[in-house]
GUTOR-855669 format. One record per atom (N, C-alpha, C): residue number from 0; residue in three letters; atom name; x, y, z. Coordinates in nm, 2 decimals. Layout:
BEGIN
+------+------+------+--------+--------+--------+
| resi | resn | name |      u |      v |      w |
+------+------+------+--------+--------+--------+
|  NUM |  ALA |   CA |      X |      Y |      Z |
...
+------+------+------+--------+--------+--------+
This chain:
BEGIN
+------+------+------+--------+--------+--------+
| resi | resn | name |      u |      v |      w |
+------+------+------+--------+--------+--------+
|    0 |  MET |    N |   7.92 |   3.51 |   2.69 |
|    0 |  MET |   CA |   7.85 |   3.39 |   2.73 |
|    0 |  MET |    C |   7.74 |   3.36 |   2.63 |
|    1 |  ASN |    N |   7.73 |   3.24 |   2.58 |
|    1 |  ASN |   CA |   7.62 |   3.21 |   2.49 |
|    1 |  ASN |    C |   7.50 |   3.17 |   2.56 |
|    2 |  PHE |    N |   7.39 |   3.16 |   2.49 |
|    2 |  PHE |   CA |   7.25 |   3.13 |   2.55 |
|    2 |  PHE |    C |   7.25 |   3.00 |   2.63 |
|    3 |  GLU |    N |   7.31 |   2.89 |   2.57 |
|    3 |  GLU |   CA |   7.30 |   2.76 |   2.63 |
|    3 |  GLU |    C |   7.38 |   2.76 |   2.76 |
|    4 |  LYS |    N |   7.50 |   2.83 |   2.76 |
|    4 |  LYS |   CA |   7.58 |   2.84 |   2.89 |
|    4 |  LYS |    C |   7.50 |   2.92 |   2.99 |
|    5 |  MET |    N |   7.44 |   3.02 |   2.95 |
|    5 |  MET |   CA |   7.36 |   3.10 |   3.05 |
|    5 |  MET |    C |   7.25 |   3.02 |   3.11 |
|    6 |  ILE |    N |   7.18 |   2.94 |   3.03 |
|    6 |  ILE |   CA |   7.07 |   2.85 |   3.09 |
|    6 |  ILE |    C |   7.13 |   2.75 |   3.18 |
|    7 |  GLU |    N |   7.25 |   2.69 |   3.14 |
|    7 |  GLU |   CA |   7.31 |   2.59 |   3.23 |
|    7 |  GLU |    C |   7.35 |   2.65 |   3.36 |
|    8 |  THR |    N |   7.39 |   2.77 |   3.37 |
|    8 |  THR |   CA |   7.44 |   2.83 |   3.49 |
|    8 |  THR |    C |   7.34 |   2.91 |   3.57 |
|    9 |  MET |    N |   7.22 |   2.92 |   3.51 |
|    9 |  MET |   CA |   7.11 |   3.00 |   3.58 |
|    9 |  MET |    C |   7.07 |   2.94 |   3.71 |
|   10 |  THR |    N |   7.05 |   3.02 |   3.81 |
|   10 |  THR |   CA |   7.01 |   2.97 |   3.94 |
|   10 |  THR |    C |   6.86 |   2.97 |   3.95 |
|   11 |  PRO |    N |   6.80 |   2.90 |   4.04 |
|   11 |  PRO |   CA |   6.65 |   2.90 |   4.05 |
|   11 |  PRO |    C |   6.60 |   3.04 |   4.09 |
|   12 |  ALA |    N |   6.67 |   3.12 |   4.16 |
|   12 |  ALA |   CA |   6.63 |   3.25 |   4.19 |
|   12 |  ALA |    C |   6.62 |   3.34 |   4.07 |
|   13 |  VAL |    N |   6.72 |   3.33 |   3.98 |
|   13 |  VAL |   CA |   6.72 |   3.41 |   3.86 |
|   13 |  VAL |    C |   6.60 |   3.36 |   3.77 |
|   14 |  TYR |    N |   6.58 |   3.23 |   3.76 |
|   14 |  TYR |   CA |   6.47 |   3.17 |   3.68 |
|   14 |  TYR |    C |   6.34 |   3.23 |   3.73 |
|   15 |  GLN |    N |   6.32 |   3.23 |   3.86 |
|   15 |  GLN |   CA |   6.19 |   3.28 |   3.92 |
|   15 |  GLN |    C |   6.17 |   3.43 |   3.89 |
|   16 |  SER |    N |   6.28 |   3.50 |   3.89 |
|   16 |  SER |   CA |   6.28 |   3.64 |   3.86 |
|   16 |  SER |    C |   6.24 |   3.67 |   3.72 |
|   17 |  LEU |    N |   6.30 |   3.59 |   3.63 |
|   17 |  LEU |   CA |   6.27 |   3.61 |   3.48 |
|   17 |  LEU |    C |   6.13 |   3.57 |   3.46 |
|   18 |  LYS |    N |   6.08 |   3.46 |   3.52 |
|   18 |  LYS |   CA |   5.95 |   3.41 |   3.50 |
|   18 |  LYS |    C |   5.85 |   3.51 |   3.54 |
|   19 |  ARG |    N |   5.87 |   3.57 |   3.66 |
|   19 |  ARG |   CA |   5.78 |   3.68 |   3.71 |
|   19 |  ARG |    C |   5.78 |   3.80 |   3.62 |
|   20 |  ALA |    N |   5.90 |   3.84 |   3.57 |
|   20 |  ALA |   CA |   5.91 |   3.95 |   3.48 |
|   20 |  ALA |    C |   5.83 |   3.93 |   3.36 |
|   21 |  VAL |    N |   5.84 |   3.81 |   3.30 |
|   21 |  VAL |   CA |   5.76 |   3.78 |   3.18 |
|   21 |  VAL |    C |   5.61 |   3.79 |   3.21 |
|   22 |  GLU |    N |   5.57 |   3.73 |   3.33 |
|   22 |  GLU |   CA |   5.43 |   3.73 |   3.36 |
|   22 |  GLU |    C |   5.37 |   3.87 |   3.38 |
|   23 |  LEU |    N |   5.45 |   3.96 |   3.44 |
|   23 |  LEU |   CA |   5.40 |   4.09 |   3.47 |
|   23 |  LEU |    C |   5.43 |   4.20 |   3.36 |
|   24 |  GLY |    N |   5.53 |   4.16 |   3.28 |
|   24 |  GLY |   CA |   5.57 |   4.26 |   3.18 |
|   24 |  GLY |    C |   5.66 |   4.37 |   3.23 |
|   25 |  LYS |    N |   5.72 |   4.35 |   3.35 |
|   25 |  LYS |   CA |   5.81 |   4.45 |   3.40 |
|   25 |  LYS |    C |   5.91 |   4.38 |   3.49 |
|   26 |  TRP |    N |   6.03 |   4.45 |   3.51 |
|   26 |  TRP |   CA |   6.13 |   4.40 |   3.59 |
|   26 |  TRP |    C |   6.10 |   4.43 |   3.74 |
|   27 |  PRO |    N |   6.17 |   4.37 |   3.83 |
|   27 |  PRO |   CA |   6.14 |   4.39 |   3.98 |
|   27 |  PRO |    C |   6.15 |   4.54 |   4.02 |
|   28 |  ASN |    N |   6.23 |   4.62 |   3.95 |
|   28 |  ASN |   CA |   6.24 |   4.76 |   3.98 |
|   28 |  ASN |    C |   6.12 |   4.84 |   3.92 |
|   29 |  GLY |    N |   6.03 |   4.78 |   3.85 |
|   29 |  GLY |   CA |   5.92 |   4.85 |   3.79 |
|   29 |  GLY |    C |   5.93 |   4.89 |   3.65 |
|   30 |  ASP |    N |   6.05 |   4.88 |   3.59 |
|   30 |  ASP |   CA |   6.07 |   4.92 |   3.45 |
|   30 |  ASP |    C |   6.00 |   4.81 |   3.36 |
|   31 |  ARG |    N |   5.94 |   4.86 |   3.26 |
|   31 |  ARG |   CA |   5.87 |   4.77 |   3.16 |
|   31 |  ARG |    C |   5.97 |   4.69 |   3.08 |
|   32 |  LEU |    N |   5.94 |   4.57 |   3.04 |
|   32 |  LEU |   CA |   6.02 |   4.49 |   2.95 |
|   32 |  LEU |    C |   5.99 |   4.54 |   2.81 |
|   33 |  SER |    N |   6.09 |   4.55 |   2.73 |
|   33 |  SER |   CA |   6.07 |   4.58 |   2.59 |
|   33 |  SER |    C |   6.02 |   4.45 |   2.52 |
|   34 |  PRO |    N |   5.96 |   4.45 |   2.41 |
|   34 |  PRO |   CA |   5.92 |   4.33 |   2.34 |
|   34 |  PRO |    C |   6.03 |   4.23 |   2.32 |
|   35 |  GLU |    N |   6.15 |   4.28 |   2.29 |
|   35 |  GLU |   CA |   6.27 |   4.20 |   2.27 |
|   35 |  GLU |    C |   6.31 |   4.13 |   2.40 |
|   36 |  GLN |    N |   6.31 |   4.21 |   2.51 |
|   36 |  GLN |   CA |   6.35 |   4.16 |   2.64 |
|   36 |  GLN |    C |   6.25 |   4.05 |   2.69 |
|   37 |  ARG |    N |   6.12 |   4.07 |   2.66 |
|   37 |  ARG |   CA |   6.02 |   3.98 |   2.70 |
|   37 |  ARG |    C |   6.03 |   3.85 |   2.62 |
|   38 |  GLN |    N |   6.06 |   3.86 |   2.49 |
|   38 |  GLN |   CA |   6.08 |   3.74 |   2.41 |
|   38 |  GLN |    C |   6.20 |   3.66 |   2.45 |
|   39 |  THR |    N |   6.31 |   3.73 |   2.48 |
|   39 |  THR |   CA |   6.43 |   3.66 |   2.52 |
|   39 |  THR |    C |   6.42 |   3.60 |   2.66 |
|   40 |  SER |    N |   6.35 |   3.67 |   2.75 |
|   40 |  SER |   CA |   6.33 |   3.62 |   2.88 |
|   40 |  SER |    C |   6.24 |   3.49 |   2.88 |
|   41 |  LEU |    N |   6.14 |   3.50 |   2.79 |
|   41 |  LEU |   CA |   6.05 |   3.38 |   2.78 |
|   41 |  LEU |    C |   6.12 |   3.26 |   2.72 |
|   42 |  ARG |    N |   6.21 |   3.29 |   2.62 |
|   42 |  ARG |   CA |   6.29 |   3.18 |   2.57 |
|   42 |  ARG |    C |   6.38 |   3.12 |   2.68 |
|   43 |  ALA |    N |   6.43 |   3.20 |   2.76 |
|   43 |  ALA |   CA |   6.52 |   3.15 |   2.87 |
|   43 |  ALA |    C |   6.44 |   3.07 |   2.97 |
|   44 |  VAL |    N |   6.32 |   3.12 |   3.01 |
|   44 |  VAL |   CA |   6.23 |   3.04 |   3.10 |
|   44 |  VAL |    C |   6.20 |   2.91 |   3.04 |
|   45 |  ILE |    N |   6.16 |   2.90 |   2.92 |
|   45 |  ILE |   CA |   6.12 |   2.77 |   2.85 |
|   45 |  ILE |    C |   6.24 |   2.68 |   2.84 |
|   46 |  ALA |    N |   6.36 |   2.74 |   2.81 |
|   46 |  ALA |   CA |   6.48 |   2.65 |   2.80 |
|   46 |  ALA |    C |   6.52 |   2.60 |   2.93 |
|   47 |  TYR |    N |   6.51 |   2.68 |   3.04 |
|   47 |  TYR |   CA |   6.54 |   2.63 |   3.17 |
|   47 |  TYR |    C |   6.44 |   2.52 |   3.21 |
|   48 |  ASP |    N |   6.31 |   2.54 |   3.18 |
|   48 |  ASP |   CA |   6.21 |   2.44 |   3.21 |
|   48 |  ASP |    C |   6.25 |   2.31 |   3.15 |
|   49 |  GLN |    N |   6.29 |   2.31 |   3.02 |
|   49 |  GLN |   CA |   6.32 |   2.19 |   2.95 |
|   49 |  GLN |    C |   6.44 |   2.12 |   3.00 |
|   50 |  THR |    N |   6.54 |   2.19 |   3.05 |
|   50 |  THR |   CA |   6.66 |   2.12 |   3.09 |
|   50 |  THR |    C |   6.67 |   2.09 |   3.24 |
|   51 |  LYS |    N |   6.59 |   2.17 |   3.32 |
|   51 |  LYS |   CA |   6.61 |   2.15 |   3.47 |
|   51 |  LYS |    C |   6.49 |   2.10 |   3.55 |
|   52 |  LEU |    N |   6.37 |   2.11 |   3.49 |
|   52 |  LEU |   CA |   6.25 |   2.08 |   3.56 |
|   52 |  LEU |    C |   6.18 |   1.95 |   3.51 |
|   53 |  PRO |    N |   6.12 |   1.87 |   3.59 |
|   53 |  PRO |   CA |   6.04 |   1.76 |   3.54 |
|   53 |  PRO |    C |   5.92 |   1.81 |   3.46 |
|   54 |  GLU |    N |   5.87 |   1.73 |   3.38 |
|   54 |  GLU |   CA |   5.76 |   1.77 |   3.28 |
|   54 |  GLU |    C |   5.64 |   1.84 |   3.35 |
|   55 |  HIS |    N |   5.60 |   1.78 |   3.47 |
|   55 |  HIS |   CA |   5.48 |   1.84 |   3.53 |
|   55 |  HIS |    C |   5.50 |   1.97 |   3.60 |
|   56 |  GLU |    N |   5.63 |   2.02 |   3.61 |
|   56 |  GLU |   CA |   5.65 |   2.15 |   3.66 |
|   56 |  GLU |    C |   5.69 |   2.26 |   3.56 |
|   57 |  ARG |    N |   5.68 |   2.22 |   3.43 |
|   57 |  ARG |   CA |   5.72 |   2.31 |   3.32 |
|   57 |  ARG |    C |   5.61 |   2.41 |   3.29 |
|   58 |  THR |    N |   5.65 |   2.53 |   3.24 |
|   58 |  THR |   CA |   5.56 |   2.63 |   3.19 |
|   58 |  THR |    C |   5.47 |   2.57 |   3.08 |
|   59 |  GLY |    N |   5.34 |   2.59 |   3.10 |
|   59 |  GLY |   CA |   5.25 |   2.54 |   2.99 |
|   59 |  GLY |    C |   5.21 |   2.39 |   3.01 |
|   60 |  TYR |    N |   5.25 |   2.32 |   3.11 |
|   60 |  TYR |   CA |   5.22 |   2.18 |   3.13 |
|   60 |  TYR |    C |   5.07 |   2.17 |   3.15 |
|   61 |  ILE |    N |   5.00 |   2.07 |   3.09 |
|   61 |  ILE |   CA |   4.86 |   2.04 |   3.11 |
|   61 |  ILE |    C |   4.85 |   1.90 |   3.16 |
|   62 |  ASN |    N |   4.80 |   1.88 |   3.28 |
|   62 |  ASN |   CA |   4.78 |   1.75 |   3.33 |
|   62 |  ASN |    C |   4.66 |   1.69 |   3.27 |
|   63 |  ARG |    N |   4.67 |   1.58 |   3.19 |
|   63 |  ARG |   CA |   4.56 |   1.52 |   3.13 |
|   63 |  ARG |    C |   4.51 |   1.39 |   3.20 |
|   64 |  THR |    N |   4.57 |   1.37 |   3.32 |
|   64 |  THR |   CA |   4.53 |   1.24 |   3.39 |
|   64 |  THR |    C |   4.41 |   1.26 |   3.47 |
|   65 |  LYS |    N |   4.31 |   1.16 |   3.46 |
|   65 |  LYS |   CA |   4.19 |   1.16 |   3.54 |
|   65 |  LYS |    C |   4.23 |   1.10 |   3.67 |
|   66 |  GLN |    N |   4.13 |   1.10 |   3.77 |
|   66 |  GLN |   CA |   4.16 |   1.04 |   3.90 |
|   66 |  GLN |    C |   4.18 |   0.89 |   3.89 |
|   67 |  ASP |    N |   4.12 |   0.83 |   3.79 |
|   67 |  ASP |   CA |   4.13 |   0.68 |   3.78 |
|   67 |  ASP |    C |   4.26 |   0.64 |   3.70 |
|   68 |  GLY |    N |   4.34 |   0.74 |   3.66 |
|   68 |  GLY |   CA |   4.47 |   0.71 |   3.60 |
|   68 |  GLY |    C |   4.46 |   0.72 |   3.45 |
|   69 |  SER |    N |   4.34 |   0.72 |   3.39 |
|   69 |  SER |   CA |   4.33 |   0.73 |   3.24 |
|   69 |  SER |    C |   4.35 |   0.88 |   3.20 |
|   70 |  GLN |    N |   4.36 |   0.89 |   3.07 |
|   70 |  GLN |   CA |   4.39 |   1.03 |   3.01 |
|   70 |  GLN |    C |   4.27 |   1.10 |   2.96 |
|   71 |  HIS |    N |   4.26 |   1.23 |   2.98 |
|   71 |  HIS |   CA |   4.15 |   1.31 |   2.92 |
|   71 |  HIS |    C |   4.19 |   1.33 |   2.78 |
|   72 |  GLY |    N |   4.10 |   1.32 |   2.69 |
|   72 |  GLY |   CA |   4.12 |   1.34 |   2.55 |
|   72 |  GLY |    C |   4.23 |   1.25 |   2.49 |
|   73 |  SER |    N |   4.26 |   1.28 |   2.37 |
|   73 |  SER |   CA |   4.37 |   1.20 |   2.31 |
|   73 |  SER |    C |   4.50 |   1.28 |   2.29 |
|   74 |  ASP |    N |   4.60 |   1.20 |   2.27 |
|   74 |  ASP |   CA |   4.73 |   1.26 |   2.25 |
|   74 |  ASP |    C |   4.73 |   1.33 |   2.11 |
|   75 |  PRO |    N |   4.75 |   1.46 |   2.11 |
|   75 |  PRO |   CA |   4.75 |   1.53 |   1.98 |
|   75 |  PRO |    C |   4.85 |   1.48 |   1.88 |
|   76 |  LEU |    N |   4.95 |   1.41 |   1.92 |
|   76 |  LEU |   CA |   5.06 |   1.36 |   1.83 |
|   76 |  LEU |    C |   5.03 |   1.22 |   1.79 |
|   77 |  GLU |    N |   4.93 |   1.16 |   1.85 |
|   77 |  GLU |   CA |   4.90 |   1.02 |   1.82 |
|   77 |  GLU |    C |   4.82 |   1.02 |   1.69 |
|   78 |  PRO |    N |   4.85 |   0.93 |   1.59 |
|   78 |  PRO |   CA |   4.77 |   0.92 |   1.47 |
|   78 |  PRO |    C |   4.63 |   0.87 |   1.50 |
|   79 |  GLN |    N |   4.54 |   0.93 |   1.43 |
|   79 |  GLN |   CA |   4.40 |   0.90 |   1.45 |
|   79 |  GLN |    C |   4.35 |   0.80 |   1.34 |
|   80 |  VAL |    N |   4.26 |   0.71 |   1.38 |
|   80 |  VAL |   CA |   4.20 |   0.61 |   1.29 |
|   80 |  VAL |    C |   4.08 |   0.67 |   1.23 |
|   81 |  LEU |    N |   4.07 |   0.67 |   1.10 |
|   81 |  LEU |   CA |   3.95 |   0.72 |   1.03 |
|   81 |  LEU |    C |   3.86 |   0.60 |   0.99 |
|   82 |  LYS |    N |   3.74 |   0.61 |   1.03 |
|   82 |  LYS |   CA |   3.64 |   0.50 |   1.00 |
|   82 |  LYS |    C |   3.54 |   0.55 |   0.89 |
|   83 |  ILE |    N |   3.53 |   0.48 |   0.78 |
|   83 |  ILE |   CA |   3.44 |   0.52 |   0.68 |
|   83 |  ILE |    C |   3.32 |   0.42 |   0.68 |
|   84 |  LEU |    N |   3.20 |   0.47 |   0.71 |
|   84 |  LEU |   CA |   3.08 |   0.39 |   0.72 |
|   84 |  LEU |    C |   3.01 |   0.40 |   0.58 |
|   85 |  ASN |    N |   2.97 |   0.29 |   0.53 |
|   85 |  ASN |   CA |   2.89 |   0.28 |   0.41 |
|   85 |  ASN |    C |   2.75 |   0.26 |   0.44 |
|   86 |  ASN |    N |   2.66 |   0.36 |   0.42 |
|   86 |  ASN |   CA |   2.52 |   0.36 |   0.45 |
|   86 |  ASN |    C |   2.44 |   0.33 |   0.32 |
|   87 |  ASN |    N |   2.42 |   0.20 |   0.29 |
|   87 |  ASN |   CA |   2.34 |   0.16 |   0.17 |
|   87 |  ASN |    C |   2.20 |   0.13 |   0.21 |
+------+------+------+--------+--------+--------+
């Protein structure tokens, strides 16, 4: 089974188990994750997030909305305007 197929067939219970294992650095039975297992599990959690969850539920999501509906800070991907002031 390839990685994409595994993500497609992953159940929410398996996703939660992998996510918890990455957070704690160990499997439910107490065995530690190797660095490779942790990396692969994190990739699986992120891939599952991207394909199955709405943006606000994804790992690493930061809500930038203020109570009035405007955004905190600027979008880091939005081009910034540079103003040059001439002080003569």
